[in-house]
Biopython code that builds the backbone (N, CA, C, O; Angstrom):
import numpy as np
from Bio.PDB.StructureBuilder import StructureBuilder

atoms = [
    (1, "MET", "N", (24.321, -48.351, -1.811)),
    (1, "MET", "CA", (23.261, -47.062, -1.241)),
    (1, "MET", "C", (21.821, -47.600, -1.773)),
    (1, "MET", "O", (21.200, -47.981, -2.765)),
    (2, "ALA", "N", (21.718, -47.216, 0.359)),
    (2, "ALA", "CA", (20.235, -47.610, 0.776)),
    (2, "ALA", "C", (19.673, -46.475, -0.212)),
    (2, "ALA", "O", (20.354, -45.655, -0.828)),
    (3, "ASN", "N", (18.057, -46.636, -0.222)),
    (3, "ASN", "CA", (16.762, -46.470, -0.055)),
    (3, "ASN", "C", (16.899, -44.988, 0.451)),
    (3, "ASN", "O", (18.107, -44.757, 0.391)),
    (4, "ILE", "N", (16.688, -44.626, 0.603)),
    (4, "ILE", "CA", (16.219, -43.950, 2.833)),
    (4, "ILE", "C", (15.534, -42.204, 2.026)),
    (4, "ILE", "O", (15.751, -41.138, 1.448)),
    (5, "ARG", "N", (14.274, -43.509, 2.865)),
    (5, "ARG", "CA", (13.203, -41.820, 1.691)),
    (5, "ARG", "C", (13.312, -40.929, 3.347)),
    (5, "ARG", "O", (13.608, -41.451, 4.422)),
    (6, "LEU", "N", (12.921, -39.269, 3.055)),
    (6, "LEU", "CA", (12.927, -38.561, 3.701)),
    (6, "LEU", "C", (11.180, -38.691, 3.857)),
    (6, "LEU", "O", (10.352, -38.931, 2.979)),
    (7, "PRO", "N", (11.035, -38.500, 4.945)),
    (7, "PRO", "CA", (9.042, -37.974, 5.364)),
    (7, "PRO", "C", (8.571, -36.800, 4.568)),
    (7, "PRO", "O", (9.256, -35.797, 4.369)),
    (8, "GLU", "N", (7.679, -36.940, 4.244)),
    (8, "GLU", "CA", (7.401, -35.965, 3.064)),
    (8, "GLU", "C", (7.030, -34.546, 3.494)),
    (8, "GLU", "O", (6.023, -34.545, 4.202)),
    (9, "HIS", "N", (7.453, -33.571, 3.314)),
    (9, "HIS", "CA", (8.126, -32.413, 3.882)),
    (9, "HIS", "C", (7.351, -30.915, 2.846)),
    (9, "HIS", "O", (6.803, -31.204, 1.783)),
    (10, "SER", "N", (7.390, -29.688, 3.219)),
    (10, "SER", "CA", (8.252, -29.121, 2.567)),
    (10, "SER", "C", (8.478, -27.893, 3.386)),
    (10, "SER", "O", (8.351, -27.559, 4.563)),
    (11, "HIS", "N", (9.043, -27.129, 1.756)),
    (11, "HIS", "CA", (10.088, -25.323, 2.996)),
    (11, "HIS", "C", (9.093, -24.601, 3.159)),
    (11, "HIS", "O", (7.921, -24.544, 2.787)),
    (12, "CYS", "N", (9.879, -23.994, 3.869)),
    (12, "CYS", "CA", (9.053, -22.101, 4.448)),
    (12, "CYS", "C", (9.484, -21.686, 3.339)),
    (12, "CYS", "O", (10.597, -21.948, 2.881)),
    (13, "ALA", "N", (8.120, -20.590, 2.502)),
    (13, "ALA", "CA", (8.530, -19.906, 1.944)),
    (13, "ALA", "C", (9.269, -18.963, 1.869)),
    (13, "ALA", "O", (9.233, -18.202, 0.902)),
    (14, "PHE", "N", (10.053, -18.822, 2.821)),
    (14, "PHE", "CA", (11.024, -17.638, 3.122)),
    (14, "PHE", "C", (12.595, -17.797, 3.587)),
    (14, "PHE", "O", (13.554, -17.061, 3.351)),
    (15, "CYS", "N", (12.529, -18.755, 4.169)),
    (15, "CYS", "CA", (14.052, -18.596, 4.614)),
    (15, "CYS", "C", (14.429, -20.404, 4.143)),
    (15, "CYS", "O", (15.514, -20.958, 4.318)),
    (16, "GLY", "N", (13.128, -21.050, 3.502)),
    (16, "GLY", "CA", (13.933, -22.128, 2.794)),
    (16, "GLY", "C", (13.812, -23.804, 3.823)),
    (16, "GLY", "O", (13.553, -24.876, 3.276)),
    (17, "ASP", "N", (13.986, -23.702, 4.859)),
    (17, "ASP", "CA", (13.534, -24.382, 5.927)),
    (17, "ASP", "C", (13.114, -25.643, 5.915)),
    (17, "ASP", "O", (11.892, -25.539, 6.015)),
    (18, "PRO", "N", (13.450, -27.043, 5.840)),
    (18, "PRO", "CA", (12.102, -28.174, 6.138)),
    (18, "PRO", "C", (11.344, -27.718, 6.718)),
    (18, "PRO", "O", (11.876, -26.851, 7.412)),
    (19, "ILE", "N", (9.749, -27.796, 6.978)),
    (19, "ILE", "CA", (9.027, -27.673, 7.443)),
    (19, "ILE", "C", (8.103, -28.999, 7.386)),
    (19, "ILE", "O", (8.379, -29.943, 6.646)),
    (20, "PRO", "N", (6.980, -28.976, 8.239)),
    (20, "PRO", "CA", (5.704, -30.144, 7.536)),
    (20, "PRO", "C", (4.574, -29.501, 6.499)),
    (20, "PRO", "O", (4.017, -28.413, 6.352)),
    (21, "PHE", "N", (4.561, -30.914, 5.813)),
    (21, "PHE", "CA", (3.426, -30.440, 4.412)),
    (21, "PHE", "C", (2.689, -29.762, 4.725)),
    (21, "PHE", "O", (2.455, -29.331, 5.854)),
    (22, "GLY", "N", (2.001, -29.477, 3.362)),
    (22, "GLY", "CA", (0.863, -28.639, 3.801)),
    (22, "GLY", "C", (1.139, -26.943, 4.152)),
    (22, "GLY", "O", (0.418, -25.989, 3.860)),
    (23, "GLU", "N", (2.534, -26.957, 4.928)),
    (23, "GLU", "CA", (2.146, -25.846, 5.668)),
    (23, "GLU", "C", (3.291, -24.713, 5.100)),
    (23, "GLU", "O", (4.484, -25.011, 5.057)),
    (24, "GLU", "N", (3.014, -23.985, 4.865)),
    (24, "GLU", "CA", (3.627, -22.195, 3.765)),
    (24, "GLU", "C", (5.215, -22.414, 4.975)),
    (24, "GLU", "O", (6.245, -23.088, 4.932)),
    (25, "PHE", "N", (4.733, -21.618, 5.742)),
    (25, "PHE", "CA", (6.319, -20.494, 6.598)),
    (25, "PHE", "C", (6.619, -21.193, 8.112)),
    (25, "PHE", "O", (5.631, -21.198, 8.847)),
    (26, "CYS", "N", (7.694, -21.705, 8.599)),
    (26, "CYS", "CA", (8.539, -22.230, 9.890)),
    (26, "CYS", "C", (7.950, -21.121, 10.973)),
    (26, "CYS", "O", (8.481, -21.062, 12.082)),
    (27, "ASP", "N", (7.149, -20.484, 10.732)),
    (27, "ASP", "CA", (6.654, -19.360, 12.024)),
    (27, "ASP", "C", (7.042, -17.829, 11.767)),
    (27, "ASP", "O", (7.936, -17.191, 11.212)),
    (28, "GLU", "N", (5.944, -17.618, 12.437)),
    (28, "GLU", "CA", (5.051, -16.137, 12.045)),
    (28, "GLU", "C", (5.857, -15.440, 11.472)),
    (28, "GLU", "O", (5.402, -14.754, 10.556)),
    (29, "GLU", "N", (8.129, -15.282, 11.936)),
    (29, "GLU", "CA", (8.403, -14.257, 11.901)),
    (29, "GLU", "C", (9.011, -14.129, 10.700)),
    (29, "GLU", "O", (9.511, -13.026, 10.483)),
    (30, "CYS", "N", (9.113, -15.018, 9.798)),
    (30, "CYS", "CA", (8.935, -15.720, 8.408)),
    (30, "CYS", "C", (8.087, -15.147, 7.747)),
    (30, "CYS", "O", (8.365, -14.296, 6.901)),
    (31, "ARG", "N", (6.290, -15.730, 8.184)),
    (31, "ARG", "CA", (6.080, -15.433, 7.579)),
    (31, "ARG", "C", (5.600, -13.538, 7.030)),
    (31, "ARG", "O", (5.144, -13.015, 6.014)),
    (32, "GLN", "N", (6.068, -13.046, 8.478)),
    (32, "GLN", "CA", (6.116, -11.226, 8.380)),
    (32, "GLN", "C", (6.769, -10.588, 7.851)),
    (32, "GLN", "O", (6.440, -9.436, 7.567)),
    (33, "LYS", "N", (7.940, -11.112, 7.525)),
    (33, "LYS", "CA", (9.048, -11.058, 6.741)),
    (33, "LYS", "C", (8.837, -11.047, 5.060)),
    (33, "LYS", "O", (9.148, -10.261, 4.164)),
    (34, "GLN", "N", (8.134, -12.356, 5.124)),
    (34, "GLN", "CA", (8.170, -12.071, 3.670)),
    (34, "GLN", "C", (7.107, -11.711, 2.977)),
    (34, "GLN", "O", (7.187, -11.733, 1.749)),
    (35, "ASN", "N", (5.788, -11.271, 3.673)),
    (35, "ASN", "CA", (5.113, -10.176, 3.788)),
    (35, "ASN", "C", (5.865, -8.338, 3.536)),
    (35, "ASN", "O", (5.521, -7.508, 2.694)),
    (36, "GLU", "N", (6.629, -8.251, 4.302)),
    (36, "GLU", "CA", (7.633, -7.195, 3.916)),
    (36, "GLU", "C", (8.265, -6.804, 2.731)),
    (36, "GLU", "O", (8.192, -5.726, 2.141)),
    (37, "LYS", "N", (8.904, -7.831, 2.453)),
    (37, "LYS", "CA", (9.318, -8.248, 1.613)),
    (37, "LYS", "C", (8.354, -7.679, -0.262)),
    (37, "LYS", "O", (8.503, -6.914, -1.215)),
    (38, "ILE", "N", (7.071, -9.139, 0.479)),
    (38, "ILE", "CA", (6.378, -8.187, -0.620)),
    (38, "ILE", "C", (6.311, -7.135, -1.371)),
    (38, "ILE", "O", (6.288, -6.861, -2.571)),
    (39, "ALA", "N", (6.274, -6.391, 0.067)),
    (39, "ALA", "CA", (4.879, -5.230, -0.004)),
    (39, "ALA", "C", (6.056, -3.969, -0.488)),
    (39, "ALA", "O", (5.942, -2.922, -1.126)),
    (40, "ALA", "N", (7.186, -4.661, 0.160)),
    (40, "ALA", "CA", (8.619, -3.115, -0.269)),
    (40, "ALA", "C", (8.975, -3.763, -2.732)),
    (40, "ALA", "O", (9.563, -3.238, -3.678)),
    (41, "GLU", "N", (8.377, -4.711, -2.581)),
    (41, "GLU", "CA", (8.694, -4.956, -4.137)),
    (41, "GLU", "C", (7.517, -4.428, -4.734)),
    (41, "GLU", "O", (7.638, -3.856, -5.818)),
    (42, "LYS", "N", (6.047, -4.558, -4.036)),
    (42, "LYS", "CA", (5.577, -3.383, -4.451)),
    (42, "LYS", "C", (5.770, -2.103, -5.041)),
    (42, "LYS", "O", (5.866, -1.614, -6.167)),
    (43, "LYS", "N", (5.801, -1.552, -3.191)),
    (43, "LYS", "CA", (6.392, 0.037, -3.846)),
    (43, "LYS", "C", (7.543, -0.142, -4.786)),
    (43, "LYS", "O", (7.039, -0.040, -5.905)),
    (44, "ARG", "N", (8.783, -0.349, -4.909)),
    (44, "ARG", "CA", (9.673, -0.551, -5.525)),
    (44, "ARG", "C", (8.748, -0.801, -7.637)),
    (44, "ARG", "O", (8.952, -0.116, -8.639)),
    (45, "ASP", "N", (7.908, -1.921, -7.465)),
    (45, "ASP", "CA", (7.291, -1.600, -8.900)),
    (45, "ASP", "C", (5.941, -0.203, -9.653)),
    (45, "ASP", "O", (5.626, 0.096, -10.805)),
    (46, "TYR", "N", (5.317, 0.505, -7.724)),
    (46, "TYR", "CA", (5.236, 1.480, -8.523)),
    (46, "TYR", "C", (5.871, 2.480, -9.140)),
    (46, "TYR", "O", (5.954, 2.905, -10.292)),
    (47, "ILE", "N", (6.401, 2.815, -7.842)),
    (47, "ILE", "CA", (7.897, 3.724, -8.157)),
    (47, "ILE", "C", (8.574, 3.658, -9.508)),
    (47, "ILE", "O", (9.152, 4.601, -10.048)),
    (48, "PHE", "N", (8.434, 2.405, -10.003)),
    (48, "PHE", "CA", (9.236, 2.683, -11.508)),
    (48, "PHE", "C", (8.406, 2.274, -11.843)),
    (48, "PHE", "O", (8.760, 1.096, -11.878)),
    (49, "TYR", "N", (7.234, 2.288, -12.238)),
    (49, "TYR", "CA", (6.077, 2.889, -13.210)),
    (49, "TYR", "C", (5.877, 4.815, -12.642)),
    (49, "TYR", "O", (5.913, 5.525, -13.647)),
    (50, "ALA", "N", (5.780, 5.251, -11.954)),
    (50, "ALA", "CA", (5.629, 6.705, -11.835)),
    (50, "ALA", "C", (5.982, 6.597, -12.882)),
    (50, "ALA", "O", (5.390, 6.861, -13.929)),
    (51, "ILE", "N", (7.834, 5.860, -12.571)),
    (51, "ILE", "CA", (9.168, 7.103, -13.126)),
    (51, "ILE", "C", (8.632, 6.658, -14.587)),
    (51, "ILE", "O", (8.275, 7.634, -15.246)),
    (52, "ALA", "N", (8.495, 5.443, -15.234)),
    (52, "ALA", "CA", (8.420, 5.396, -16.702)),
    (52, "ALA", "C", (7.112, 6.158, -17.152)),
    (52, "ALA", "O", (7.417, 6.612, -18.254)),
    (53, "ALA", "N", (5.716, 6.563, -16.850)),
    (53, "ALA", "CA", (4.679, 7.202, -17.172)),
    (53, "ALA", "C", (4.657, 8.609, -17.608)),
    (53, "ALA", "O", (4.318, 9.193, -18.637)),
    (54, "GLY", "N", (5.475, 9.186, -15.660)),
    (54, "GLY", "CA", (6.473, 10.593, -15.799)),
    (54, "GLY", "C", (7.618, 10.768, -17.524)),
    (54, "GLY", "O", (7.556, 11.770, -18.236)),
    (55, "THR", "N", (8.258, 9.919, -17.733)),
    (55, "THR", "CA", (9.200, 9.875, -18.743)),
    (55, "THR", "C", (8.818, 9.735, -19.806)),
    (55, "THR", "O", (9.400, 10.413, -20.651)),
    (56, "ILE", "N", (7.634, 8.774, -20.314)),
    (56, "ILE", "CA", (7.042, 9.109, -21.272)),
    (56, "ILE", "C", (5.922, 10.587, -21.832)),
    (56, "ILE", "O", (5.653, 10.904, -22.991)),
    (57, "VAL", "N", (5.304, 11.479, -20.088)),
    (57, "VAL", "CA", (4.621, 12.176, -21.021)),
    (57, "VAL", "C", (5.447, 13.663, -20.442)),
    (57, "VAL", "O", (4.784, 14.700, -20.472)),
    (58, "VAL", "N", (6.881, 13.716, -19.930)),
    (58, "VAL", "CA", (8.079, 14.465, -20.699)),
    (58, "VAL", "C", (8.264, 14.184, -22.286)),
    (58, "VAL", "O", (8.066, 14.950, -23.230)),
    (59, "LEU", "N", (8.502, 13.465, -22.281)),
    (59, "LEU", "CA", (8.834, 13.347, -23.632)),
    (59, "LEU", "C", (8.294, 13.541, -25.382)),
    (59, "LEU", "O", (8.652, 13.642, -26.555)),
    (60, "PHE", "N", (6.874, 13.479, -24.186)),
    (60, "PHE", "CA", (5.484, 13.813, -25.028)),
    (60, "PHE", "C", (5.630, 15.241, -24.882)),
    (60, "PHE", "O", (5.600, 15.675, -26.033)),
    (61, "ILE", "N", (5.796, 16.356, -23.948)),
    (61, "ILE", "CA", (5.718, 17.304, -23.807)),
    (61, "ILE", "C", (6.763, 17.906, -24.966)),
    (61, "ILE", "O", (6.434, 18.608, -25.922)),
    (62, "ILE", "N", (7.787, 17.556, -24.708)),
    (62, "ILE", "CA", (8.979, 18.149, -25.806)),
    (62, "ILE", "C", (8.569, 18.418, -26.402)),
    (62, "ILE", "O", (8.075, 19.519, -26.643)),
    (63, "ARG", "N", (8.616, 16.861, -27.274)),
    (63, "ARG", "CA", (8.215, 16.543, -28.861)),
    (63, "ARG", "C", (7.496, 17.618, -29.674)),
    (63, "ARG", "O", (7.806, 18.157, -30.737)),
    (64, "ALA", "N", (5.827, 17.864, -28.386)),
    (64, "ALA", "CA", (5.114, 19.339, -28.454)),
    (64, "ALA", "C", (5.197, 20.824, -28.680)),
    (64, "ALA", "O", (4.642, 21.813, -29.159)),
    (65, "LEU", "N", (5.982, 20.473, -28.193)),
    (65, "LEU", "CA", (6.709, 21.869, -27.835)),
    (65, "LEU", "C", (8.689, 22.177, -28.851)),
    (65, "LEU", "O", (9.677, 22.903, -28.737)),
    (66, "THR", "N", (8.305, 21.327, -29.512)),
    (66, "THR", "CA", (9.633, 21.690, -30.337)),
    (66, "THR", "C", (9.409, 21.147, -31.805)),
    (66, "THR", "O", (10.246, 20.453, -32.382)),
    (67, "ARG", "N", (8.037, 21.580, -32.430)),
    (67, "ARG", "CA", (7.164, 21.485, -33.338)),
    (67, "ARG", "C", (6.680, 22.760, -33.924)),
    (67, "ARG", "O", (5.830, 22.746, -34.814)),
]
sb = StructureBuilder()
sb.init_structure("model")
sb.init_model(0)
sb.init_chain("A")
sb.init_seg("    ")
for serial, (resi, resn, name, xyz) in enumerate(atoms, 1):
    if name == "N":
        sb.init_residue(resn, " ", resi, " ")
    sb.init_atom(name, np.array(xyz, "f"), 0.0, 1.0, " ", f" {name:<3s}", serial, name[0])
structure = sb.get_structure()
């Protein structure tokens, strides 16, 4: 089989389509969707941290009241 080389390229950070080397996204739609995805992940993380902290506080209160 012949040794065929593809031109130097990158892949879109959101959809994975091939794009010119050095670029991060194929278009503004993918950039916007990636930003929305990151914002949703941050929101989910903050909710998890709040629930975890609240659970710890409740456990400490229950323990203090049962002594």
